[in-house]
All heavy atoms as an XYZ file, in Angstrom:
972
protein
N      93.643     33.602    -10.067
C      92.846     34.294    -11.057
C      91.371     34.172    -10.524
O      90.918     33.165    -10.134
C      93.072     33.757    -12.459
C      91.966     33.834    -13.398
S      92.458     33.261    -15.116
C      92.176     31.511    -14.914
N      90.781     35.295    -10.557
C      89.288     35.346    -10.187
C      88.304     35.028    -11.330
O      88.365     35.781    -12.322
C      89.000     36.682     -9.564
C      87.756     36.643     -8.704
C      87.559     38.056     -7.932
O      87.818     39.112     -8.496
N      87.319     37.974     -6.684
N      87.483     34.033    -11.213
C      86.641     33.620    -12.178
C      85.343     33.404    -11.546
O      85.021     33.492    -10.404
C      87.099     32.390    -12.877
C      88.448     32.420    -13.452
C      87.009     31.109    -11.887
N      84.290     33.385    -12.445
C      82.880     33.001    -12.123
C      82.615     31.601    -12.510
O      82.620     31.247    -13.676
C      81.912     34.016    -12.691
C      80.482     34.048    -12.259
C      80.405     34.401    -10.669
C      79.616     34.999    -13.096
N      82.356     30.698    -11.510
C      82.036     29.252    -11.765
C      80.531     29.136    -11.780
O      79.824     29.522    -10.985
C      82.623     28.349    -10.794
C      82.368     26.853    -11.035
C      84.275     28.488    -10.862
N      80.000     28.436    -12.866
C      78.576     28.235    -13.004
C      78.351     26.693    -13.104
O      78.785     26.061    -14.158
C      77.991     28.847    -14.221
C      76.440     28.642    -14.325
C      78.317     30.405    -14.207
N      77.805     26.147    -12.083
C      77.458     24.669    -12.011
C      75.887     24.375    -12.335
O      75.138     25.351    -12.099
C      77.750     24.111    -10.658
C      79.330     24.191    -10.256
C      79.527     23.696     -8.780
O      79.164     22.473     -8.685
O      80.061     24.392     -8.021
N      75.655     23.267    -12.904
C      74.238     23.031    -13.082
C      73.360     23.054    -11.900
O      73.834     22.627    -10.840
C      74.300     21.580    -13.736
C      75.573     21.424    -14.309
C      76.603     22.196    -13.400
N      72.212     23.625    -11.981
C      71.266     23.801    -10.983
C      71.743     24.544     -9.804
O      71.138     24.410     -8.604
C      70.850     22.330    -10.524
C      70.144     21.603    -11.611
C      69.626     20.357    -11.172
O      69.565     19.985     -9.938
O      69.243     19.465    -11.967
N      72.904     25.443     -9.953
C      73.255     26.220     -8.922
C      73.437     27.710     -9.278
O      73.570     27.986    -10.604
C      74.603     25.747     -8.398
C      74.299     24.315     -7.895
C      75.390     23.782     -7.035
N      75.617     24.573     -5.844
C      76.597     24.505     -4.980
N      77.446     23.542     -5.161
N      76.632     25.170     -3.865
N      73.539     28.631     -8.406
C      73.798     29.952     -8.805
C      75.310     30.247     -8.975
O      76.076     29.314     -8.536
C      73.373     30.985     -7.653
C      71.915     30.709     -7.174
C      71.209     31.846     -7.434
N      69.808     31.895     -6.900
C      68.736     31.719     -7.625
N      68.802     31.567     -8.862
N      67.533     31.526     -6.998
N      75.701     31.164     -9.845
C      77.186     31.422    -10.038
C      77.854     31.829     -8.795
O      77.327     32.337     -7.861
C      77.144     32.577    -11.020
C      75.778     32.566    -11.625
C      74.890     32.122    -10.643
N      79.121     31.316     -8.770
C      79.929     31.556     -7.567
C      81.408     32.144     -8.078
O      82.041     31.526     -8.907
C      80.146     30.178     -6.940
C      81.090     30.257     -5.741
C      81.186     28.750     -5.091
O      80.199     27.962     -4.899
O      82.388     28.353     -4.831
N      81.795     33.186     -7.408
C      83.016     33.784     -7.604
C      84.175     32.863     -6.928
O      83.956     32.534     -5.680
C      83.278     35.230     -7.155
C      84.631     35.693     -7.349
C      82.219     36.037     -7.844
N      85.251     32.525     -7.634
C      86.288     31.678     -7.090
C      87.620     32.170     -7.396
O      87.679     32.728     -8.612
C      86.130     30.204     -7.489
C      85.091     29.480     -6.997
C      85.083     27.983     -7.253
N      83.810     27.292     -7.082
C      83.578     26.130     -7.553
N      84.387     25.476     -8.281
N      82.389     25.714     -7.419
N      88.672     31.959     -6.629
C      89.938     32.228     -7.048
C      90.596     30.852     -7.343
O      90.540     29.938     -6.595
C      90.662     32.749     -5.733
C      92.052     33.346     -6.097
C      92.011     34.655     -6.765
O      91.079     35.498     -6.594
O      92.983     34.799     -7.557
N      91.063     30.824     -8.607
C      91.572     29.451     -9.108
C      93.046     29.670     -9.579
O      93.395     30.762     -9.981
C      90.727     29.059    -10.247
C      89.315     28.738     -9.711
C      90.714     29.842    -11.469
N      93.692     28.540     -9.669
C      95.103     28.503    -10.163
C      94.941     28.604    -11.701
O      94.183     28.075    -12.245
C      95.601     27.098     -9.772
C      97.011     26.816    -10.284
O      97.514     27.639    -11.125
O      97.655     25.972     -9.727
N      95.949     29.270    -12.371
C      95.847     29.417    -13.832
C      96.269     28.209    -14.521
O      96.440     28.308    -15.779
C      96.607     30.670    -14.157
C      96.122     32.023    -13.637
C      96.959     33.204    -14.006
O      97.586     33.112    -15.086
O      96.951     34.135    -13.136
N      96.778     27.159    -13.953
C      97.342     26.014    -14.619
C      96.331     25.333    -15.489
O      95.174     25.352    -15.057
C      98.063     25.004    -13.619
O      96.951     24.368    -12.870
N      96.729     24.758    -16.550
C      95.726     23.939    -17.379
C      95.088     22.837    -16.671
O      93.790     22.686    -16.735
C      96.508     23.404    -18.628
C      95.547     22.554    -19.590
C      94.597     23.465    -20.173
C      96.504     21.979    -20.712
N      95.797     22.241    -15.771
C      95.167     21.090    -14.952
C      94.084     21.584    -14.105
O      93.100     20.938    -13.873
C      96.343     20.375    -14.103
C      97.361     19.612    -14.915
C      98.390     20.598    -15.461
O      98.669     21.665    -14.985
O      99.043     20.130    -16.486
N      94.319     22.763    -13.386
C      93.297     23.374    -12.586
C      92.106     23.763    -13.421
O      91.026     23.542    -12.909
C      93.898     24.610    -11.879
O      92.936     25.201    -11.103
N      92.261     24.352    -14.558
C      91.093     24.826    -15.334
C      90.277     23.525    -15.826
O      89.104     23.589    -15.850
C      91.593     25.589    -16.480
C      92.309     26.930    -15.991
C      92.853     27.788    -17.192
C      91.578     27.750    -15.061
N      91.108     22.508    -16.245
C      90.404     21.271    -16.697
C      89.679     20.671    -15.599
O      88.670     20.012    -15.738
C      91.365     20.328    -17.331
C      91.918     20.865    -18.672
C      93.011     19.892    -19.286
O      93.660     19.176    -18.492
N      93.154     19.863    -20.619
N      90.217     20.697    -14.329
C      89.547     20.181    -13.199
C      88.181     20.824    -13.003
O      87.201     20.134    -12.486
N      88.064     22.124    -13.253
C      86.778     22.770    -12.894
C      85.663     22.224    -13.949
O      84.489     21.950    -13.498
C      86.941     24.279    -13.197
C      87.862     24.901    -12.115
C      85.558     25.061    -13.062
C      88.298     26.378    -12.358
N      86.164     22.100    -15.236
C      85.061     21.646    -16.079
C      85.058     20.172    -16.409
O      84.172     19.609    -17.071
C      85.427     22.293    -17.507
C      85.224     23.844    -17.421
C      86.697     21.817    -18.301
N      85.952     19.350    -15.669
C      85.962     17.943    -15.739
C      86.444     17.350    -16.956
O      85.919     16.325    -17.424
N      87.413     18.071    -17.727
C      87.930     17.467    -18.977
C      88.630     18.541    -19.862
O      88.968     19.626    -19.307
N      88.655     18.196    -21.094
C      89.299     19.218    -21.995
C      88.530     20.504    -22.077
O      87.232     20.551    -22.050
C      89.322     18.695    -23.484
C      90.149     17.320    -23.515
C      90.011     16.735    -24.981
C      91.638     17.570    -23.223
N      89.296     21.658    -22.176
C      88.565     22.927    -22.162
C      88.280     23.426    -23.439
O      89.017     23.197    -24.387
C      89.454     23.940    -21.312
O      90.695     24.128    -21.938
C      89.613     23.627    -19.905
N      87.189     24.174    -23.562
C      86.809     24.827    -24.847
C      86.274     26.165    -24.454
O      85.331     26.369    -23.817
C      85.652     24.051    -25.536
C      85.106     24.820    -26.899
C      83.954     24.086    -27.351
N      83.360     24.985    -28.254
C      81.973     25.078    -28.438
N      81.166     24.513    -27.710
N      81.601     25.969    -29.329
N      87.045     27.290    -25.029
C      86.507     28.628    -24.712
C      85.541     28.996    -25.781
O      85.600     28.738    -26.858
C      87.937     29.436    -24.863
C      88.809     28.718    -25.745
C      88.414     27.197    -25.651
N      84.605     29.731    -25.341
C      83.598     30.410    -26.134
C      83.675     31.868    -25.869
O      83.360     32.225    -24.666
C      82.093     29.780    -25.966
C      82.046     28.440    -26.105
C      81.140     30.596    -26.730
C      80.763     27.733    -25.625
N      84.068     32.679    -26.845
C      84.277     34.154    -26.575
C      82.957     34.828    -26.721
O      82.372     34.790    -27.673
C      85.341     34.572    -27.615
C      86.592     33.879    -27.316
C      87.055     32.879    -28.162
C      87.512     34.188    -26.314
C      88.253     32.060    -27.842
C      88.687     33.588    -25.987
C      89.092     32.554    -26.761
O      90.183     31.745    -26.578
N      82.631     35.496    -25.595
C      81.390     36.208    -25.461
C      81.446     37.785    -25.891
O      80.529     38.355    -25.684
C      80.790     36.079    -24.034
C      80.622     34.601    -23.502
C      80.105     34.655    -22.156
C      79.647     33.967    -24.509
N      82.545     38.147    -26.203
C      82.702     39.676    -26.397
C      83.076     40.167    -25.016
O      83.069     39.583    -23.970
N      83.273     41.535    -25.110
C      83.588     42.352    -23.873
C      84.798     41.657    -23.116
O      84.826     41.763    -21.904
C      82.341     42.374    -22.818
C      82.440     43.391    -21.840
O      83.197     44.293    -22.014
N      81.715     43.267    -20.840
N      85.770     41.014    -23.923
C      86.978     40.414    -23.373
C      86.624     39.456    -22.359
O      87.422     39.249    -21.297
C      87.883     41.481    -22.743
O      88.326     42.322    -23.758
N      85.546     38.539    -22.486
C      85.231     37.500    -21.657
C      85.147     36.071    -22.384
O      84.599     36.153    -23.474
C      83.920     37.854    -20.938
C      83.402     36.578    -20.082
C      84.040     38.977    -20.027
N      85.660     35.146    -21.720
C      85.552     33.795    -22.311
C      84.795     32.912    -21.371
O      84.940     33.015    -20.172
C      87.006     33.128    -22.509
N      83.921     32.150    -21.949
C      83.137     31.025    -21.193
C      83.862     29.825    -21.558
O      84.107     29.355    -22.712
C      81.677     31.104    -21.709
C      80.853     30.028    -21.013
C      79.294     30.475    -21.167
C      80.926     28.602    -21.576
N      84.409     29.199    -20.505
C      85.325     28.007    -20.644
C      84.418     26.724    -20.151
O      84.049     26.770    -19.047
C      86.560     28.142    -20.044
C      87.449     26.880    -20.253
C      87.322     29.399    -20.490
N      84.154     25.857    -21.065
C      83.378     24.650    -20.804
C      84.138     23.447    -21.135
O      85.184     23.366    -21.649
C      81.999     24.692    -21.468
S      82.025     24.713    -23.311
N      83.464     22.282    -20.896
C      84.099     20.910    -21.192
C      83.804     20.795    -22.782
O      82.699     20.796    -23.253
C      83.445     19.776    -20.496
C      84.097     18.566    -20.753
O      84.344     18.191    -21.919
N      84.426     17.838    -19.664
N      84.858     20.681    -23.500
C      84.829     20.460    -24.961
C      83.893     19.324    -25.379
O      83.328     19.395    -26.402
C      86.222     20.231    -25.497
C      86.305     20.113    -27.010
C      87.714     20.013    -27.524
O      88.430     18.983    -27.172
O      88.179     20.869    -28.165
N      83.759     18.276    -24.625
C      83.091     17.144    -24.954
C      81.750     16.947    -24.060
O      81.151     15.830    -23.994
C      83.931     15.927    -24.872
C      85.109     15.930    -25.726
C      86.168     14.823    -25.550
O      86.202     14.228    -24.463
O      86.838     14.423    -26.589
N      81.390     17.991    -23.341
C      80.293     17.873    -22.472
C      78.944     17.487    -23.048
O      78.313     16.604    -22.330
N      78.695     17.759    -24.219
C      77.456     17.309    -24.862
C      77.440     15.827    -25.098
O      76.528     15.240    -25.116
C      77.248     18.138    -26.164
C      76.819     19.552    -26.011
C      76.720     20.116    -27.434
C      76.284     21.639    -27.259
N      76.036     22.401    -28.356
N      78.650     15.209    -25.280
C      78.762     13.848    -25.683
C      79.086     12.902    -24.394
O      79.137     11.731    -24.519
C      79.894     13.727    -26.670
C      79.736     14.676    -27.825
C      80.579     15.657    -28.060
C      78.653     14.498    -28.737
C      80.362     16.688    -29.091
C      78.543     15.464    -29.800
C      79.292     16.375    -29.893
N      79.343     13.581    -23.237
C      79.678     12.762    -22.094
C      78.507     12.680    -21.160
O      78.680     12.174    -19.992
C      80.893     13.500    -21.320
C      82.197     13.581    -22.136
S      83.423     14.622    -21.328
C      83.450     13.755    -19.687
N      77.272     12.940    -21.539
C      76.105     12.878    -20.780
C      76.179     13.784    -19.585
O      75.727     13.456    -18.497
C      75.961     11.441    -20.284
C      74.436     11.141    -19.995
O      73.576     11.925    -20.403
O      74.189     10.250    -19.170
N      76.976     14.964    -19.550
C      77.020     15.911    -18.550
C      75.577     16.546    -18.521
O      74.899     16.708    -19.588
C      78.119     16.919    -18.739
C      79.537     16.328    -18.604
C      80.504     17.429    -18.972
C      79.776     15.730    -17.336
N      75.174     17.102    -17.400
C      73.855     17.644    -17.251
C      73.773     19.055    -18.062
O      74.840     19.812    -18.051
C      73.679     17.894    -15.735
C      75.004     17.860    -15.173
C      75.812     16.948    -16.033
N      72.730     19.322    -18.618
C      72.494     20.597    -19.330
C      72.575     21.720    -18.162
O      72.059     21.548    -17.077
C      71.103     20.662    -20.011
N      73.236     22.744    -18.484
C      73.571     23.816    -17.566
C      72.787     25.148    -17.883
O      71.820     25.379    -17.216
C      75.018     24.029    -17.389
C      75.354     24.880    -16.230
O      74.602     25.677    -15.684
N      76.611     24.830    -15.825
N      73.214     25.861    -18.761
C      72.630     27.135    -19.156
C      72.591     27.225    -20.690
O      73.425     26.673    -21.491
C      73.469     28.312    -18.623
C      73.694     28.413    -17.092
C      72.375     28.610    -16.429
N      72.534     29.261    -15.065
C      72.973     28.610    -13.959
N      73.248     27.306    -14.035
N      73.042     29.141    -12.771
N      71.576     27.965    -21.082
C      71.433     28.408    -22.557
C      72.223     29.513    -22.974
O      72.408     30.429    -22.085
N      72.703     29.548    -24.052
C      73.301     30.764    -24.776
C      72.385     31.215    -25.749
O      71.774     30.468    -26.511
C      74.781     30.278    -25.346
C      75.769     29.725    -24.475
C      77.123     29.262    -25.269
C      76.029     30.623    -23.263
N      72.345     32.597    -25.771
C      71.373     33.228    -26.659
C      72.075     34.157    -27.547
O      73.046     34.628    -27.249
C      70.340     34.046    -25.799
C      69.359     33.027    -24.982
C      68.731     33.676    -23.899
N      67.668     32.661    -23.174
C      68.122     31.551    -22.495
N      69.315     31.467    -22.234
N      67.211     30.836    -21.967
N      71.471     34.336    -28.735
C      71.983     35.212    -29.674
C      71.559     36.667    -29.405
O      70.813     36.931    -28.371
C      71.534     34.918    -31.189
C      69.975     34.953    -31.321
O      69.143     35.614    -30.510
O      69.405     34.319    -32.354
N      71.886     37.682    -30.223
C      71.585     39.060    -29.956
C      70.108     39.347    -29.857
O      69.652     40.286    -29.328
C      72.207     39.920    -31.055
C      71.851     39.686    -32.468
C      72.633     38.613    -33.210
O      73.633     38.033    -32.479
O      72.257     38.215    -34.215
N      69.204     38.490    -30.380
C      67.767     38.650    -30.293
C      67.179     37.885    -29.097
O      65.888     37.820    -28.966
C      67.131     38.188    -31.673
C      67.587     38.942    -32.783
O      67.745     40.092    -32.782
N      67.837     38.304    -33.939
N      67.931     37.290    -28.294
C      67.546     36.508    -27.081
C      66.983     35.218    -27.443
O      66.447     34.533    -26.482
N      67.295     34.657    -28.623
C      66.800     33.326    -28.928
C      67.860     32.326    -28.652
O      69.040     32.550    -28.709
C      66.515     33.221    -30.485
C      65.550     34.073    -30.980
C      64.097     33.794    -30.261
O      63.772     32.669    -30.281
N      63.467     34.789    -29.874
N      67.462     31.156    -27.992
C      68.398     30.095    -27.648
C      69.075     29.596    -28.848
O      68.542     29.287    -29.879
C      67.517     28.986    -27.005
C      68.401     27.898    -26.399
C      69.143     28.292    -25.198
C      67.257     26.643    -25.952
N      70.455     29.629    -28.838
C      71.294     29.148    -29.926
C      72.144     27.999    -29.616
O      72.637     27.303    -30.458
C      71.998     30.247    -30.555
S      73.191     31.077    -29.471
N      72.464     27.787    -28.342
C      73.236     26.665    -27.842
C      72.965     26.359    -26.368
O      72.335     27.249    -25.718
C      74.678     26.932    -28.199
C      75.565     25.660    -28.243
O      75.065     24.537    -27.988
O      76.656     25.862    -28.437
N      73.400     25.211    -25.963
C      73.209     24.840    -24.581
C      74.640     24.320    -24.062
O      75.330     23.517    -24.705
C      72.289     23.691    -24.213
C      70.882     24.145    -24.712
C      72.278     23.339    -22.853
C      69.843     23.042    -24.707
N      74.994     24.904    -22.921
C      76.310     24.460    -22.265
C      76.068     23.276    -21.363
O      75.128     23.437    -20.469
C      76.929     25.625    -21.580
C      78.350     25.178    -20.980
C      77.280     26.720    -22.448
N      76.713     22.198    -21.504
C      76.626     21.075    -20.667
C      77.737     20.990    -19.593
O      78.873     21.143    -20.020
C      76.561     19.747    -21.418
C      75.259     19.737    -22.304
C      75.103     20.348    -23.311
C      74.242     18.885    -21.881
C      73.877     20.314    -24.258
C      73.025     18.691    -22.578
C      72.887     19.474    -23.690
N      77.333     20.691    -18.352
C      78.424     20.520    -17.274
C      78.844     21.958    -16.849
O      78.258     22.992    -17.231
N      79.660     21.866    -15.793
C      80.140     23.051    -15.171
C      80.918     23.865    -16.118
O      81.853     23.290    -16.835
C      81.006     22.763    -13.925
O      80.105     21.963    -12.981
C      81.508     23.969    -13.228
N      80.921     25.184    -16.092
C      81.751     26.059    -16.888
C      82.187     27.276    -16.007
O      81.663     27.454    -14.972
C      81.024     26.495    -18.157
C      79.812     27.397    -17.946
C      80.060     28.826    -17.807
C      78.592     26.844    -17.911
C      78.775     29.667    -17.738
C      77.419     27.705    -17.804
C      77.571     29.054    -17.613
N      83.166     28.012    -16.394
C      83.601     29.162    -15.788
C      83.706     30.378    -16.791
O      83.930     30.035    -18.008
C      84.791     29.015    -14.926
C      86.037     28.684    -15.701
C      86.970     29.692    -16.043
C      86.325     27.366    -15.928
C      88.139     29.484    -16.864
C      87.531     27.112    -16.565
C      88.467     28.048    -17.072
N      83.685     31.580    -16.297
C      83.859     32.763    -17.158
C      85.141     33.390    -16.581
O      85.406     33.452    -15.347
C      82.706     33.647    -17.022
C      81.412     33.079    -17.553
C      80.341     33.070    -16.501
C      81.051     33.780    -18.739
N      85.979     33.872    -17.504
C      87.262     34.549    -17.103
C      87.496     35.657    -18.089
O      86.790     35.756    -19.136
C      88.375     33.619    -17.165
S      88.690     32.653    -18.627
N      88.523     36.501    -17.743
C      88.913     37.573    -18.798
C      89.669     36.850    -19.954
O      90.366     35.944    -19.850
N      89.525     37.538    -21.119
C      90.210     37.108    -22.256
C      90.559     38.284    -23.172
O      90.003     38.547    -24.189
C      89.329     36.097    -23.072
O      90.036     35.707    -24.235
N      91.528     39.163    -22.699
C      91.890     40.318    -23.353
C      92.326     40.002    -24.767
O      93.176     39.029    -24.953
C      92.847     41.106    -22.478
C      92.817     40.325    -21.220
C      92.266     38.963    -21.348
N      92.050     40.900    -25.747
C      92.593     40.758    -27.096
C      94.119     40.785    -27.208
O      94.638     40.076    -28.047
C      91.943     41.758    -27.977
N      94.729     41.498    -26.356
C      96.204     41.711    -26.415
C      97.058     40.766    -25.547
O      98.105     40.907    -25.192
C      96.545     43.090    -26.060
C      96.108     43.506    -24.625
O      95.385     42.797    -24.047
O      96.529     44.510    -24.166
N      96.220     39.640    -25.147
C      96.906     38.696    -24.129
C      96.672     37.218    -24.632
O      95.725     36.922    -25.156
C      96.178     38.875    -22.797
S      96.873     38.015    -21.420
N      97.784     36.454    -24.466
C      97.718     35.030    -24.925
C      97.231     34.014    -23.876
O      97.343     32.796    -23.999
C      98.951     34.588    -25.500
C     100.125     34.560    -24.536
O     100.004     35.009    -23.342
O     101.174     34.062    -24.842
N      96.628     34.527    -22.760
C      96.102     33.643    -21.654
C      94.973     34.220    -20.988
O      94.591     35.443    -21.203
C      97.310     33.337    -20.669
C      97.823     34.530    -19.854
N      98.774     35.413    -20.546
C      97.471     35.123    -18.771
C      98.965     36.265    -19.605
N      98.308     36.264    -18.554
N      94.343     33.430    -20.184
C      93.126     33.974    -19.571
C      93.549     34.847    -18.349
O      94.642     34.665    -17.765
C      92.293     32.811    -18.967
C      91.681     31.984    -20.129
C      91.732     30.659    -20.013
C      91.104     32.513    -21.293
C      91.284     29.849    -21.054
C      90.526     31.769    -22.245
C      90.592     30.339    -22.197
N      92.664     35.730    -17.828
C      92.939     36.570    -16.793
C      91.644     36.641    -15.905
O      90.651     36.195    -16.118
C      93.193     38.089    -17.257
O      91.941     38.556    -17.975
C      94.360     38.084    -18.284
N      91.908     37.281    -14.774
C      90.702     37.561    -13.871
C      89.632     38.449    -14.464
O      89.945     39.327    -15.326
C      91.285     38.191    -12.610
O      91.997     37.423    -11.787
N      88.527     38.124    -14.113
C      87.350     39.071    -14.458
C      87.395     40.315    -13.637
O      87.898     40.391    -12.499
C      86.021     38.366    -14.155
C      85.656     37.142    -15.046
C      84.326     36.511    -14.304
C      85.367     37.509    -16.426
N      86.918     41.449    -14.280
C      86.802     42.638    -13.509
C      85.638     42.631    -12.596
O      84.726     41.807    -12.862
C      86.720     43.912    -14.416
O      85.487     43.866    -15.108
C      87.911     44.027    -15.310
N      85.460     43.464    -11.617
C      84.163     43.489    -10.833
C      83.019     43.809    -11.641
O      81.891     43.250    -11.378
C      84.395     44.531     -9.664
O      84.646     45.727    -10.119
N      83.118     44.597    -12.639
C      81.949     44.840    -13.516
C      81.578     43.600    -14.381
O      80.413     43.317    -14.530
C      82.312     46.000    -14.572
C      82.416     47.362    -13.827
C      83.802     47.581    -13.269
O      84.760     46.840    -13.543
O      83.981     48.472    -12.388
N      82.523     42.943    -14.829
C      82.195     41.535    -15.620
C      81.591     40.551    -14.607
O      80.711     39.930    -15.110
C      83.595     41.083    -16.240
C      84.087     41.948    -17.337
C      85.470     41.490    -17.797
O      86.260     41.113    -16.904
N      85.711     41.682    -19.018
N      82.237     40.536    -13.444
C      81.534     39.590    -12.371
C      80.030     39.932    -12.220
O      79.222     39.022    -12.314
C      82.366     39.515    -11.137
C      83.655     38.955    -11.312
C      81.532     38.881    -10.021
C      84.538     39.034    -10.068
N      79.728     41.142    -12.022
C      78.366     41.553    -11.761
C      77.463     41.188    -13.010
O      76.395     40.698    -12.970
C      78.284     42.995    -11.411
C      76.902     43.516    -11.258
C      76.830     44.971    -10.805
O      77.856     45.651    -10.490
N      75.609     45.345    -10.682
N      77.981     41.653    -14.202
C      77.172     41.338    -15.473
C      76.961     39.993    -15.622
O      75.813     39.535    -15.948
C      78.018     41.965    -16.642
C      77.445     41.655    -17.941
C      78.253     42.085    -19.234
O      79.470     42.437    -19.024
N      77.832     41.840    -20.383
N      77.953     39.073    -15.479
C      77.644     37.695    -15.772
C      76.972     36.923    -14.609
O      76.427     35.942    -14.793
C      78.949     36.963    -16.258
C      79.357     37.450    -17.652
C      80.225     38.482    -17.901
C      78.676     36.987    -18.844
C      80.559     39.060    -19.092
C      78.914     37.375    -20.048
C      79.815     38.481    -20.205
O      80.043     38.930    -21.441
N      77.124     37.424    -13.388
C      76.429     36.904    -12.317
C      74.838     36.997    -12.653
O      74.062     36.228    -12.261
C      76.708     37.517    -10.954
C      77.821     36.865    -10.214
C      78.193     37.456     -8.902
O      78.113     38.735     -8.734
N      78.555     36.656     -7.998
N      74.622     38.184    -13.026
C      73.195     38.612    -13.478
C      72.698     37.670    -14.610
O      71.629     37.082    -14.633
C      72.938     40.044    -13.682
C      73.208     40.841    -12.530
C      73.067     42.353    -12.812
O      72.826     42.685    -13.986
O      73.420     43.182    -11.939
N      73.559     37.611    -15.628
C      73.153     36.909    -16.819
C      72.987     35.316    -16.477
O      72.077     34.861    -17.078
C      74.281     36.981    -17.879
C      74.008     36.293    -19.200
C      74.951     36.701    -20.276
N      74.856     35.894    -21.499
C      75.629     36.039    -22.557
N      76.646     36.998    -22.493
N      75.529     35.272    -23.468
N      73.724     34.732    -15.802
C      73.655     33.289    -15.419
C      73.045     32.963    -14.106
O      73.276     31.936    -13.564
C      74.949     32.662    -15.726
C      75.518     32.670    -17.153
C      76.571     33.514    -17.417
C      74.822     31.936    -18.046
C      76.899     33.634    -18.691
C      75.224     32.028    -19.393
C      76.346     32.761    -19.777
N      72.461     34.062    -13.420
C      71.982     33.893    -11.980
C      70.945     32.701    -11.846
O      71.070     31.862    -11.044
C      71.326     35.153    -11.570
C      70.856     35.146    -10.139
C      71.787     35.191     -9.174
C      69.523     34.886     -9.895
C      71.296     35.024     -7.717
C      69.137     34.904     -8.482
C      70.076     34.967     -7.482
O      69.702     34.816     -6.144
N      69.961     32.555    -12.719
C      68.895     31.532    -12.733
C      69.211     30.302    -13.374
O      69.407     30.338    -14.558
C      67.573     32.203    -13.245
O      67.251     33.341    -12.449
C      66.396     31.154    -12.957
N      69.375     29.229    -12.630
C      69.635     27.885    -13.330
C      68.372     27.604    -14.256
O      67.321     28.181    -14.087
C      69.555     26.962    -12.080
C      69.955     27.691    -10.959
C      69.392     29.037    -11.221
N      68.643     26.906    -15.311
C      67.741     26.450    -16.284
C      67.584     24.976    -16.481
O      68.502     24.261    -16.254
C      68.106     27.144    -17.677
C      68.239     28.754    -17.585
C      68.781     29.285    -18.837
O      69.672     28.791    -19.317
O      68.254     30.339    -19.140
N      66.376     24.539    -16.935
C      66.254     23.205    -17.390
C      65.761     23.200    -18.754
O      64.947     24.052    -19.274
C      65.328     22.541    -16.406
C      63.883     23.080    -16.225
S      63.013     22.080    -15.003
C      61.439     22.685    -15.256
N      65.985     22.038    -19.402
C      65.602     22.004    -20.911
C      65.053     20.697    -21.067
O      65.294     19.621    -20.521
C      66.983     22.100    -21.666
C      67.848     23.234    -21.349
C      68.783     23.163    -20.360
C      67.806     24.392    -22.100
C      69.561     24.313    -19.929
C      68.614     25.402    -21.779
C      69.461     25.377    -20.713
N      64.133     20.649    -22.117
C      63.477     19.470    -22.671
C      63.052     19.653    -24.070
O      62.814     20.783    -24.519
C      62.531     18.816    -21.781
C      61.251     19.494    -21.804
C      60.163     19.185    -22.556
C      60.714     20.452    -20.807
N      59.014     19.938    -22.222
C      59.421     20.797    -21.179
C      61.312     21.199    -19.753
C      58.770     21.756    -20.423
C      60.558     22.015    -19.002
C      59.246     22.371    -19.370
N      62.928     18.505    -24.828
C      62.398     18.658    -26.203
C      60.984     18.546    -26.180
O      60.311     17.773    -25.451
N      60.255     19.332    -27.038
C      58.819     19.361    -27.119
C      58.468     19.801    -28.694
O      58.891     20.966    -28.979
C      58.267     20.376    -26.126
C      56.747     20.274    -26.092
S      56.026     21.013    -24.598
C      56.150     22.729    -24.980
N      57.700     18.997    -29.394
C      57.232     19.324    -30.697
C      58.444     19.792    -31.608
O      58.402     20.672    -32.335
C      56.316     20.532    -30.642
C      54.936     20.075    -29.872
O      54.571     18.891    -29.973
O      54.314     21.045    -29.356
N      59.645     19.132    -31.453
C      60.672     19.326    -32.342
C      61.496     20.510    -31.965
O      62.367     20.965    -32.727
N      61.209     21.187    -30.776
C      62.033     22.306    -30.324
C      62.520     22.038    -28.933
O      62.079     21.115    -28.164
C      60.988     23.613    -30.163
C      60.302     24.017    -31.458
C      59.426     25.196    -31.238
N      58.762     25.174    -29.866
C      58.544     26.301    -29.195
N      59.026     27.408    -29.767
N      58.078     26.236    -28.009
N      63.556     22.792    -28.557
C      64.069     22.659    -27.172
C      63.381     23.782    -26.341
O      63.478     25.028    -26.769
C      65.500     22.769    -27.171
C      66.160     21.612    -27.912
C      66.123     22.884    -25.734
C      67.646     21.644    -28.020
N      62.830     23.468    -25.251
C      62.166     24.365    -24.320
C      63.101     24.548    -23.335
O      63.690     23.699    -22.646
C      60.827     23.875    -23.996
C      60.162     24.803    -22.965
C      59.903     23.564    -25.078
N      63.205     25.876    -22.764
C      63.998     26.206    -21.606
C      63.268     26.904    -20.672
O      62.475     27.889    -20.936
C      65.183     27.182    -22.155
S      66.195     27.870    -20.920
N      63.380     26.568    -19.442
C      62.567     27.189    -18.298
C      63.536     27.425    -17.120
O      64.455     26.655    -16.871
C      61.399     26.159    -17.886
C      60.228     26.109    -18.891
C      59.201     25.130    -18.353
C      59.609     27.394    -19.124
N      63.232     28.547    -16.433
C      63.966     28.692    -15.183
C      63.765     27.638    -14.081
O      62.660     27.174    -14.084
C      63.563     30.080    -14.751
C      62.242     30.307    -15.425
C      62.080     29.505    -16.632
N      64.838     27.342    -13.328
C      64.723     26.324    -12.230
C      64.908     27.125    -11.040
O      65.873     27.846    -10.705
C      65.846     25.387    -12.547
C      65.858     24.225    -11.551
C      64.707     23.351    -11.604
C      67.158     23.393    -11.833
N      63.962     26.984    -10.186
C      63.921     27.679     -8.756
C      64.904     26.821     -7.904
O      64.731     25.580     -7.687
C      62.544     27.753     -8.227
C      61.631     28.628     -8.964
C      62.171     30.045     -9.058
O      62.739     30.612     -7.999
O      62.089     30.695    -10.133
N      65.814     27.469     -7.320
C      66.660     26.866     -6.370
C      66.778     27.822     -5.123
O      66.568     28.955     -5.226
C      68.165     26.642     -6.934
C      68.108     25.560     -8.068
C      68.888     27.877     -7.366
N      67.200     27.218     -4.003
C      67.451     28.033     -2.767
C      68.850     28.739     -2.804
O      69.682     28.358     -3.302
C      67.374     27.169     -1.543
C      65.917     26.545     -1.404
O      65.074     27.257     -1.820
O      65.704     25.537     -0.881
């Protein structure tokens, strides 16, 4: 299955992965948690990433562009069609859309009771 893997402090990477649960858990480093982004796409992350001291990776934003959550640790994006009970490959259009959305690594820190998110320059 063709997915888009997003690691902390790195640009997204297209990978061909095995569809087994063990393989998917290996990518995120533990139990998987899907977050459905719409457009038949799931962001699959480590269910306990926030509690395992995994590095902050990317921010998730609401429809107004406001930061609403942070994904910790490596995650991947895959297809999640409504009429299907398992994950599927992303389409080329979905790959392009989410490569652009998650292209720039981000860093986070607390300031004045808020979380500040800034782009992180990488080679």
